[in-house]
N, CA, C, O and the ligand as a Tripos MOL2 file, in Angstrom:
@<TRIPOS>MOLECULE
protein
  241   239    61     0     0
PROTEIN
NO_CHARGES

@<TRIPOS>ATOM
      1 N         202.6140  153.2870  -28.5690 N.3       1 MET1
      2 CA        203.9300  153.4030  -29.3620 C.3       1 MET1
      3 C         204.0800  152.1590  -30.2550 C.2       1 MET1
      4 O         203.8880  151.0460  -29.7640 O.2       1 MET1
      5 N         204.4000  152.2990  -31.4860 N.am      2 THR2
      6 CA        204.6080  151.3030  -32.4180 C.3       2 THR2
      7 C         206.0050  151.3930  -32.9840 C.2       2 THR2
      8 O         206.5250  152.4580  -33.3140 O.2       2 THR2
      9 N         206.5810  150.2040  -33.0750 N.am      3 VAL3
     10 CA        207.9430  150.1390  -33.7070 C.3       3 VAL3
     11 C         207.8210  149.5270  -35.0310 C.2       3 VAL3
     12 O         207.3490  148.3990  -35.1790 O.2       3 VAL3
     13 N         208.2670  150.3020  -36.0550 N.am      4 TYR4
     14 CA        208.4370  149.8990  -37.4650 C.3       4 TYR4
     15 C         209.8650  149.4390  -37.7560 C.2       4 TYR4
     16 O         210.8430  150.1140  -37.4340 O.2       4 TYR4
     17 N         209.9380  148.3190  -38.3490 N.am      5 ARG5
     18 CA        211.2990  147.8760  -38.7050 C.3       5 ARG5
     19 C         211.6140  148.1980  -40.1710 C.2       5 ARG5
     20 O         210.8940  147.7620  -41.0690 O.2       5 ARG5
     21 N         212.6450  148.9290  -40.4050 N.am      6 LYS6
     22 CA        212.9980  149.1580  -41.8300 C.3       6 LYS6
     23 C         214.2470  148.3230  -42.1540 C.2       6 LYS6
     24 O         215.2180  148.3020  -41.3980 O.2       6 LYS6
     25 N         214.1880  147.6600  -43.2650 N.am      7 TRP7
     26 CA        215.2690  146.8140  -43.6300 C.3       7 TRP7
     27 C         216.0910  147.4820  -44.8150 C.2       7 TRP7
     28 O         215.5870  148.1360  -45.7280 O.2       7 TRP7
     29 N         217.3780  147.2180  -44.6540 N.am      8 TYR8
     30 CA        218.2880  147.7880  -45.6710 C.3       8 TYR8
     31 C         219.2460  146.6820  -46.1610 C.2       8 TYR8
     32 O         219.5650  145.7300  -45.4490 O.2       8 TYR8
     33 N         219.6800  146.8670  -47.4120 N.am      9 CYS9
     34 CA        220.7510  146.0560  -47.9610 C.3       9 CYS9
     35 C         221.8540  146.9350  -48.3770 C.2       9 CYS9
     36 O         221.6450  148.0020  -48.9550 O.2       9 CYS9
     37 N         223.0420  146.4910  -48.0840 N.am     10 SER10
     38 CA        224.2350  147.3790  -48.3020 C.3      10 SER10
     39 C         225.0620  146.8270  -49.5490 C.2      10 SER10
     40 O         226.2500  147.1210  -49.6830 O.2      10 SER10
     41 N         224.3790  146.0080  -50.4610 N.am     11 CYS11
     42 CA        225.0880  145.3450  -51.6060 C.3      11 CYS11
     43 C         225.6990  146.3380  -52.4800 C.2      11 CYS11
     44 O         226.6910  146.0240  -53.1380 O.2      11 CYS11
     45 N         225.1800  147.5580  -52.5510 N.am     12 SER12
     46 CA        225.6920  148.5050  -53.5030 C.3      12 SER12
     47 C         226.5820  149.4910  -52.8220 C.2      12 SER12
     48 O         226.9410  150.5080  -53.4170 O.2      12 SER12
     49 N         226.9470  149.2360  -51.6190 N.am     13 GLY13
     50 CA        227.9300  150.1400  -50.9150 C.3      13 GLY13
     51 C         227.2580  151.1390  -50.0150 C.2      13 GLY13
     52 O         227.8510  151.6810  -49.0830 O.2      13 GLY13
     53 N         226.0410  151.3590  -50.3140 N.am     14 LYS14
     54 CA        225.3630  152.2610  -49.3690 C.3      14 LYS14
     55 C         223.9070  151.6020  -49.1070 C.2      14 LYS14
     56 O         223.3790  150.8830  -49.9560 O.2      14 LYS14
     57 N         223.3670  151.8730  -47.9980 N.am     15 PRO15
     58 CA        222.1280  151.2380  -47.5910 C.3      15 PRO15
     59 C         221.0390  151.4620  -48.6410 C.2      15 PRO15
     60 O         220.8360  152.5990  -49.0670 O.2      15 PRO15
     61 N         220.3420  150.4280  -49.0650 N.am     16 LEU16
     62 CA        219.2460  150.5390  -49.9810 C.3      16 LEU16
     63 C         218.0890  149.8690  -49.2030 C.2      16 LEU16
     64 O         218.2200  148.7360  -48.7400 O.2      16 LEU16
     65 N         216.9550  150.5910  -49.0700 N.am     17 GLU17
     66 CA        215.8650  150.1070  -48.3550 C.3      17 GLU17
     67 C         215.1950  148.9220  -49.1240 C.2      17 GLU17
     68 O         214.9160  148.9910  -50.3210 O.2      17 GLU17
     69 N         214.9640  147.8530  -48.3550 N.am     18 LEU18
     70 CA        214.2440  146.6820  -49.0230 C.3      18 LEU18
     71 C         212.8100  147.0320  -49.2270 C.2      18 LEU18
     72 O         212.2000  147.7770  -48.4600 O.2      18 LEU18
     73 N         212.2590  146.4420  -50.3420 N.am     19 GLU19
     74 CA        210.8060  146.7710  -50.6280 C.3      19 GLU19
     75 C         210.0640  145.4580  -50.5870 C.2      19 GLU19
     76 O         210.5280  144.4020  -51.0180 O.2      19 GLU19
     77 N         208.8350  145.6110  -50.0170 N.am     20 TYR20
     78 CA        207.8880  144.5040  -49.9760 C.3      20 TYR20
     79 C         207.4510  144.1770  -51.2810 C.2      20 TYR20
     80 O         207.1070  145.0620  -52.0630 O.2      20 TYR20
     81 N         207.4360  142.8710  -51.6050 N.am     21 GLN21
     82 CA        207.0580  142.5490  -52.9660 C.3      21 GLN21
     83 C         205.4900  142.5780  -53.1010 C.2      21 GLN21
     84 O         204.7710  142.3160  -52.1360 O.2      21 GLN21
     85 N         204.9940  142.9070  -54.3330 N.am     22 SER22
     86 CA        203.6170  143.0910  -54.4830 C.3      22 SER22
     87 C         202.8240  141.7910  -54.7480 C.2      22 SER22
     88 O         201.5940  141.7500  -54.7410 O.2      22 SER22
     89 N         203.6530  140.7030  -54.9890 N.am     23 VAL23
     90 CA        202.9830  139.4560  -55.2350 C.3      23 VAL23
     91 C         202.2100  138.9360  -54.0160 C.2      23 VAL23
     92 O         202.6620  138.9820  -52.8720 O.2      23 VAL23
     93 N         201.0070  138.4360  -54.3490 N.am     24 PRO24
     94 CA        200.2490  137.9570  -53.1760 C.3      24 PRO24
     95 C         200.8660  136.6810  -52.6330 C.2      24 PRO24
     96 O         201.4240  135.8590  -53.3610 O.2      24 PRO24
     97 N         200.7360  136.5530  -51.2900 N.am     25 VAL25
     98 CA        201.2340  135.3830  -50.6120 C.3      25 VAL25
     99 C         200.1530  134.4980  -50.1900 C.2      25 VAL25
    100 O         199.1950  134.9700  -49.5780 O.2      25 VAL25
    101 N         200.2270  133.2340  -50.4690 N.am     26 ASP26
    102 CA        199.1650  132.3780  -50.3640 C.3      26 ASP26
    103 C         198.8880  131.8350  -48.9240 C.2      26 ASP26
    104 O         197.7810  131.4550  -48.5450 O.2      26 ASP26
    105 N         200.0310  131.8440  -48.1640 N.am     27 ASP27
    106 CA        199.9230  131.2080  -46.8230 C.3      27 ASP27
    107 C         199.4470  132.2020  -45.7090 C.2      27 ASP27
    108 O         199.4360  131.8600  -44.5270 O.2      27 ASP27
    109 N         199.0840  133.3590  -46.1000 N.am     28 GLY28
    110 CA        198.5390  134.2140  -45.1490 C.3      28 GLY28
    111 C         199.5560  135.1140  -44.4170 C.2      28 GLY28
    112 O         199.1980  135.9760  -43.6140 O.2      28 GLY28
    113 N         200.7940  134.8790  -44.7250 N.am     29 GLU29
    114 CA        201.8660  135.7800  -44.1170 C.3      29 GLU29
    115 C         202.0110  137.0330  -44.9660 C.2      29 GLU29
    116 O         201.6080  137.1050  -46.1270 O.2      29 GLU29
    117 N         202.6240  138.0310  -44.2950 N.am     30 ALA30
    118 CA        202.7160  139.3180  -44.9880 C.3      30 ALA30
    119 C         203.7520  139.3280  -46.0800 C.2      30 ALA30
    120 O         203.7520  140.1730  -46.9760 O.2      30 ALA30
    121 N         204.6870  138.3000  -45.9680 N.am     31 GLY31
    122 CA        205.7840  138.2650  -46.9580 C.3      31 GLY31
    123 C         207.0120  139.0350  -46.3990 C.2      31 GLY31
    124 O         207.0140  139.6370  -45.3250 O.2      31 GLY31
    125 N         207.9700  138.9500  -47.1890 N.am     32 GLU32
    126 CA        209.2830  139.5230  -46.6850 C.3      32 GLU32
    127 C         209.6780  140.5960  -47.6760 C.2      32 GLU32
    128 O         209.3940  140.5280  -48.8710 O.2      32 GLU32
    129 N         210.3230  141.5560  -47.1390 N.am     33 PRO33
    130 CA        210.9180  142.6040  -48.0690 C.3      33 PRO33
    131 C         212.1450  142.0170  -48.8150 C.2      33 PRO33
    132 O         212.8240  141.1440  -48.2740 O.2      33 PRO33
    133 N         212.4100  142.4480  -49.9480 N.am     34 ALA34
    134 CA        213.6080  142.0290  -50.6280 C.3      34 ALA34
    135 C         214.3380  143.1490  -51.2940 C.2      34 ALA34
    136 O         213.7340  144.1540  -51.6690 O.2      34 ALA34
    137 N         215.5680  143.0040  -51.4410 N.am     35 CYS35
    138 CA        216.4070  144.0040  -52.1170 C.3      35 CYS35
    139 C         216.1840  143.9400  -53.6310 C.2      35 CYS35
    140 O         216.3650  142.8940  -54.2540 O.2      35 CYS35
    141 N         215.7980  145.0490  -54.1910 N.am     36 ARG36
    142 CA        215.4610  145.1190  -55.6630 C.3      36 ARG36
    143 C         216.8010  145.0510  -56.4910 C.2      36 ARG36
    144 O         216.7670  144.8920  -57.7120 O.2      36 ARG36
    145 N         217.9310  145.1700  -55.8210 N.am     37 ARG37
    146 CA        219.1480  145.0620  -56.6440 C.3      37 ARG37
    147 C         219.7450  143.6220  -56.6220 C.2      37 ARG37
    148 O         220.0780  143.0980  -57.6850 O.2      37 ARG37
    149 N         219.8810  142.9970  -55.4790 N.am     38 CYS38
    150 CA        220.4260  141.6710  -55.3970 C.3      38 CYS38
    151 C         219.4380  140.6210  -54.9410 C.2      38 CYS38
    152 O         219.7890  139.4440  -55.0210 O.2      38 CYS38
    153 N         218.2890  140.9090  -54.4890 N.am     39 GLY39
    154 CA        217.3250  139.9460  -54.1840 C.3      39 GLY39
    155 C         217.4370  139.3860  -52.7270 C.2      39 GLY39
    156 O         216.6970  138.4760  -52.3540 O.2      39 GLY39
    157 N         218.3080  139.9090  -51.9720 N.am     40 ALA40
    158 CA        218.4480  139.4620  -50.5950 C.3      40 ALA40
    159 C         217.2700  139.7770  -49.7730 C.2      40 ALA40
    160 O         216.6540  140.8240  -49.9710 O.2      40 ALA40
    161 N         216.9160  138.9450  -48.8660 N.am     41 THR41
    162 CA        215.8560  139.1390  -47.9250 C.3      41 THR41
    163 C         216.3450  138.8420  -46.4650 C.2      41 THR41
    164 O         217.3880  138.2190  -46.2660 O.2      41 THR41
    165 N         215.6100  139.2770  -45.5280 N.am     42 PRO42
    166 CA        216.0590  139.0650  -44.1400 C.3      42 PRO42
    167 C         216.4330  137.5810  -43.8290 C.2      42 PRO42
    168 O         217.3890  137.3060  -43.1050 O.2      42 PRO42
    169 N         215.6640  136.6700  -44.3900 N.am     43 SER43
    170 CA        215.8660  135.2890  -44.1430 C.3      43 SER43
    171 C         216.7580  134.5700  -45.2110 C.2      43 SER43
    172 O         217.1440  133.4120  -45.0540 O.2      43 SER43
    173 N         217.0410  135.2900  -46.2450 N.am     44 SER44
    174 CA        217.9850  134.7550  -47.2690 C.3      44 SER44
    175 C         218.9610  135.8350  -47.5860 C.2      44 SER44
    176 O         218.7100  136.6700  -48.4550 O.2      44 SER44
    177 N         220.0860  135.8380  -46.8900 N.am     45 ASP45
    178 CA        221.0030  136.8340  -46.8340 C.3      45 ASP45
    179 C         222.4590  136.2950  -46.9140 C.2      45 ASP45
    180 O         223.2550  136.5010  -45.9970 O.2      45 ASP45
    181 N         222.7730  135.6280  -47.9890 N.am     46 PRO46
    182 CA        224.0610  134.8710  -48.0400 C.3      46 PRO46
    183 C         225.2490  135.7350  -47.9390 C.2      46 PRO46
    184 O         226.2760  135.2250  -47.4920 O.2      46 PRO46
    185 N         225.2530  136.9630  -48.2900 N.am     47 ARG47
    186 CA        226.4030  137.8220  -48.3020 C.3      47 ARG47
    187 C         226.3530  138.7680  -46.9690 C.2      47 ARG47
    188 O         227.2210  139.6160  -46.7660 O.2      47 ARG47
    189 N         225.3200  138.5580  -46.1310 N.am     48 LYS48
    190 CA        225.2250  139.3280  -44.8460 C.3      48 LYS48
    191 C         225.2690  140.8750  -45.1580 C.2      48 LYS48
    192 O         226.0260  141.6560  -44.5820 O.2      48 LYS48
    193 N         224.4150  141.2020  -46.0870 N.am     49 THR49
    194 CA        224.2870  142.6230  -46.4400 C.3      49 THR49
    195 C         223.0780  143.2520  -45.8760 C.2      49 THR49
    196 O         222.9120  144.4710  -45.9130 O.2      49 THR49
    197 N         222.2100  142.4080  -45.3380 N.am     50 VAL50
    198 CA        220.8930  142.9210  -44.8740 C.3      50 VAL50
    199 C         220.9920  143.3750  -43.3690 C.2      50 VAL50
    200 O         221.4800  142.6500  -42.5030 O.2      50 VAL50
    201 N         220.5100  144.5810  -43.1400 N.am     51 SER51
    202 CA        220.4690  145.1080  -41.7740 C.3      51 SER51
    203 C         219.1140  145.7830  -41.5840 C.2      51 SER51
    204 O         218.3220  145.9030  -42.5180 O.2      51 SER51
    205 N         218.8670  146.2250  -40.3350 N.am     52 PHE52
    206 CA        217.5350  146.7770  -40.1000 C.3      52 PHE52
    207 C         217.7190  147.9400  -39.1050 C.2      52 PHE52
    208 O         218.7060  148.0760  -38.3820 O.2      52 PHE52
    209 N         216.6890  148.7350  -39.1510 N.am     53 GLU53
    210 CA        216.5890  149.8890  -38.1430 C.3      53 GLU53
    211 C         215.2190  149.9060  -37.6790 C.2      53 GLU53
    212 O         214.2780  149.7800  -38.4620 O.2      53 GLU53
    213 N         215.0630  150.0730  -36.3190 N.am     54 ASP54
    214 CA        213.7350  150.0760  -35.7390 C.3      54 ASP54
    215 C         213.3690  151.5620  -35.5580 C.2      54 ASP54
    216 O         214.0910  152.3150  -34.9040 O.2      54 ASP54
    217 N         212.2230  151.9670  -36.1570 N.am     55 ILE55
    218 CA        211.6750  153.3320  -35.9920 C.3      55 ILE55
    219 C         210.5460  153.3030  -35.0380 C.2      55 ILE55
    220 O         209.5630  152.5750  -35.1750 O.2      55 ILE55
    221 N         210.7340  154.1180  -34.0780 N.am     56 GLU56
    222 CA        209.6580  154.2500  -33.0170 C.3      56 GLU56
    223 C         208.7430  155.3270  -33.3770 C.2      56 GLU56
    224 O         209.1460  156.4370  -33.7240 O.2      56 GLU56
    225 N         207.4490  154.9870  -33.2920 N.am     57 ASN57
    226 CA        206.4580  156.0210  -33.6380 C.3      57 ASN57
    227 C         205.6000  156.1720  -32.3910 C.2      57 ASN57
    228 O         204.9200  155.2580  -31.9240 O.2      57 ASN57
    229 N         205.6840  157.3690  -31.9030 N.am     58 TRP58
    230 CA        204.9730  157.6190  -30.5550 C.3      58 TRP58
    231 C         203.6330  158.2650  -30.7950 C.2      58 TRP58
    232 O         202.9960  158.7290  -29.8490 O.2      58 TRP58
    233 N         203.1550  158.3120  -32.1220 N.am     59 ASP59
    234 CA        201.8490  158.9970  -32.3250 C.3      59 ASP59
    235 C         200.6170  158.3180  -31.6240 C.2      59 ASP59
    236 O         199.6200  158.9360  -31.2490 O.2      59 ASP59
    237 N         200.8080  157.0350  -31.5030 N.am     60 ASP60
    238 CA        199.6700  156.3360  -30.8360 C.3      60 ASP60
    239 C         200.0180  155.9620  -29.3480 C.2      60 ASP60
    240 O         199.1900  155.3790  -28.6480 O.2      60 ASP60
    241 ZN        221.0930  144.0540  -52.1460 Zn       61 ZN61
@<TRIPOS>BOND
     1     1     2 1
     2     2     3 1
     3     3     4 2
     4     3     5 am
     5     5     6 1
     6     6     7 1
     7     7     8 2
     8     7     9 am
     9     9    10 1
    10    10    11 1
    11    11    12 2
    12    11    13 am
    13    13    14 1
    14    14    15 1
    15    15    16 2
    16    15    17 am
    17    17    18 1
    18    18    19 1
    19    19    20 2
    20    19    21 am
    21    21    22 1
    22    22    23 1
    23    23    24 2
    24    23    25 am
    25    25    26 1
    26    26    27 1
    27    27    28 2
    28    27    29 am
    29    29    30 1
    30    30    31 1
    31    31    32 2
    32    31    33 am
    33    33    34 1
    34    34    35 1
    35    35    36 2
    36    35    37 am
    37    37    38 1
    38    38    39 1
    39    39    40 2
    40    39    41 am
    41    41    42 1
    42    42    43 1
    43    43    44 2
    44    43    45 am
    45    45    46 1
    46    46    47 1
    47    47    48 2
    48    47    49 am
    49    49    50 1
    50    50    51 1
    51    51    52 2
    52    51    53 am
    53    53    54 1
    54    54    55 1
    55    55    56 2
    56    55    57 am
    57    57    58 1
    58    58    59 1
    59    59    60 2
    60    59    61 am
    61    61    62 1
    62    62    63 1
    63    63    64 2
    64    63    65 am
    65    65    66 1
    66    66    67 1
    67    67    68 2
    68    67    69 am
    69    69    70 1
    70    70    71 1
    71    71    72 2
    72    71    73 am
    73    73    74 1
    74    74    75 1
    75    75    76 2
    76    75    77 am
    77    77    78 1
    78    78    79 1
    79    79    80 2
    80    79    81 am
    81    81    82 1
    82    82    83 1
    83    83    84 2
    84    83    85 am
    85    85    86 1
    86    86    87 1
    87    87    88 2
    88    87    89 am
    89    89    90 1
    90    90    91 1
    91    91    92 2
    92    91    93 am
    93    93    94 1
    94    94    95 1
    95    95    96 2
    96    95    97 am
    97    97    98 1
    98    98    99 1
    99    99   100 2
   100    99   101 am
   101   101   102 1
   102   102   103 1
   103   103   104 2
   104   103   105 am
   105   105   106 1
   106   106   107 1
   107   107   108 2
   108   107   109 am
   109   109   110 1
   110   110   111 1
   111   111   112 2
   112   111   113 am
   113   113   114 1
   114   114   115 1
   115   115   116 2
   116   115   117 am
   117   117   118 1
   118   118   119 1
   119   119   120 2
   120   119   121 am
   121   121   122 1
   122   122   123 1
   123   123   124 2
   124   123   125 am
   125   125   126 1
   126   126   127 1
   127   127   128 2
   128   127   129 am
   129   129   130 1
   130   130   131 1
   131   131   132 2
   132   131   133 am
   133   133   134 1
   134   134   135 1
   135   135   136 2
   136   135   137 am
   137   137   138 1
   138   138   139 1
   139   139   140 2
   140   139   141 am
   141   141   142 1
   142   142   143 1
   143   143   144 2
   144   143   145 am
   145   145   146 1
   146   146   147 1
   147   147   148 2
   148   147   149 am
   149   149   150 1
   150   150   151 1
   151   151   152 2
   152   151   153 am
   153   153   154 1
   154   154   155 1
   155   155   156 2
   156   155   157 am
   157   157   158 1
   158   158   159 1
   159   159   160 2
   160   159   161 am
   161   161   162 1
   162   162   163 1
   163   163   164 2
   164   163   165 am
   165   165   166 1
   166   166   167 1
   167   167   168 2
   168   167   169 am
   169   169   170 1
   170   170   171 1
   171   171   172 2
   172   171   173 am
   173   173   174 1
   174   174   175 1
   175   175   176 2
   176   175   177 am
   177   177   178 1
   178   178   179 1
   179   179   180 2
   180   179   181 am
   181   181   182 1
   182   182   183 1
   183   183   184 2
   184   183   185 am
   185   185   186 1
   186   186   187 1
   187   187   188 2
   188   187   189 am
   189   189   190 1
   190   190   191 1
   191   191   192 2
   192   191   193 am
   193   193   194 1
   194   194   195 1
   195   195   196 2
   196   195   197 am
   197   197   198 1
   198   198   199 1
   199   199   200 2
   200   199   201 am
   201   201   202 1
   202   202   203 1
   203   203   204 2
   204   203   205 am
   205   205   206 1
   206   206   207 1
   207   207   208 2
   208   207   209 am
   209   209   210 1
   210   210   211 1
   211   211   212 2
   212   211   213 am
   213   213   214 1
   214   214   215 1
   215   215   216 2
   216   215   217 am
   217   217   218 1
   218   218   219 1
   219   219   220 2
   220   219   221 am
   221   221   222 1
   222   222   223 1
   223   223   224 2
   224   223   225 am
   225   225   226 1
   226   226   227 1
   227   227   228 2
   228   227   229 am
   229   229   230 1
   230   230   231 1
   231   231   232 2
   232   231   233 am
   233   233   234 1
   234   234   235 1
   235   235   236 2
   236   235   237 am
   237   237   238 1
   238   238   239 1
   239   239   240 2
@<TRIPOS>SUBSTRUCTURE
     1 MET1         2 RESIDUE 1 A MET
     2 THR2         6 RESIDUE 1 A THR
     3 VAL3        10 RESIDUE 1 A VAL
     4 TYR4        14 RESIDUE 1 A TYR
     5 ARG5        18 RESIDUE 1 A ARG
     6 LYS6        22 RESIDUE 1 A LYS
     7 TRP7        26 RESIDUE 1 A TRP
     8 TYR8        30 RESIDUE 1 A TYR
     9 CYS9        34 RESIDUE 1 A CYS
    10 SER10       38 RESIDUE 1 A SER
    11 CYS11       42 RESIDUE 1 A CYS
    12 SER12       46 RESIDUE 1 A SER
    13 GLY13       50 RESIDUE 1 A GLY
    14 LYS14       54 RESIDUE 1 A LYS
    15 PRO15       58 RESIDUE 1 A PRO
    16 LEU16       62 RESIDUE 1 A LEU
    17 GLU17       66 RESIDUE 1 A GLU
    18 LEU18       70 RESIDUE 1 A LEU
    19 GLU19       74 RESIDUE 1 A GLU
    20 TYR20       78 RESIDUE 1 A TYR
    21 GLN21       82 RESIDUE 1 A GLN
    22 SER22       86 RESIDUE 1 A SER
    23 VAL23       90 RESIDUE 1 A VAL
    24 PRO24       94 RESIDUE 1 A PRO
    25 VAL25       98 RESIDUE 1 A VAL
    26 ASP26      102 RESIDUE 1 A ASP
    27 ASP27      106 RESIDUE 1 A ASP
    28 GLY28      110 RESIDUE 1 A GLY
    29 GLU29      114 RESIDUE 1 A GLU
    30 ALA30      118 RESIDUE 1 A ALA
    31 GLY31      122 RESIDUE 1 A GLY
    32 GLU32      126 RESIDUE 1 A GLU
    33 PRO33      130 RESIDUE 1 A PRO
    34 ALA34      134 RESIDUE 1 A ALA
    35 CYS35      138 RESIDUE 1 A CYS
    36 ARG36      142 RESIDUE 1 A ARG
    37 ARG37      146 RESIDUE 1 A ARG
    38 CYS38      150 RESIDUE 1 A CYS
    39 GLY39      154 RESIDUE 1 A GLY
    40 ALA40      158 RESIDUE 1 A ALA
    41 THR41      162 RESIDUE 1 A THR
    42 PRO42      166 RESIDUE 1 A PRO
    43 SER43      170 RESIDUE 1 A SER
    44 SER44      174 RESIDUE 1 A SER
    45 ASP45      178 RESIDUE 1 A ASP
    46 PRO46      182 RESIDUE 1 A PRO
    47 ARG47      186 RESIDUE 1 A ARG
    48 LYS48      190 RESIDUE 1 A LYS
    49 THR49      194 RESIDUE 1 A THR
    50 VAL50      198 RESIDUE 1 A VAL
    51 SER51      202 RESIDUE 1 A SER
    52 PHE52      206 RESIDUE 1 A PHE
    53 GLU53      210 RESIDUE 1 A GLU
    54 ASP54      214 RESIDUE 1 A ASP
    55 ILE55      218 RESIDUE 1 A ILE
    56 GLU56      222 RESIDUE 1 A GLU
    57 ASN57      226 RESIDUE 1 A ASN
    58 TRP58      230 RESIDUE 1 A TRP
    59 ASP59      234 RESIDUE 1 A ASP
    60 ASP60      238 RESIDUE 1 A ASP
    61 ZN61       241 GROUP 0 **** ****
């Protein structure tokens, strides 16, 4: 069983799924998803609009 975490930003009044940026990351980390509307990320969330949902995948 694998758990996927989906991130959302509610800056527009309804949840908008955060998108992983396509820019390569030099330090080997996978990077962070960011809101394409306001730019909030899970670690940079000044307005506390970012939330997440864990999706359980039982296929494996
Ligand atoms: Zn946002």
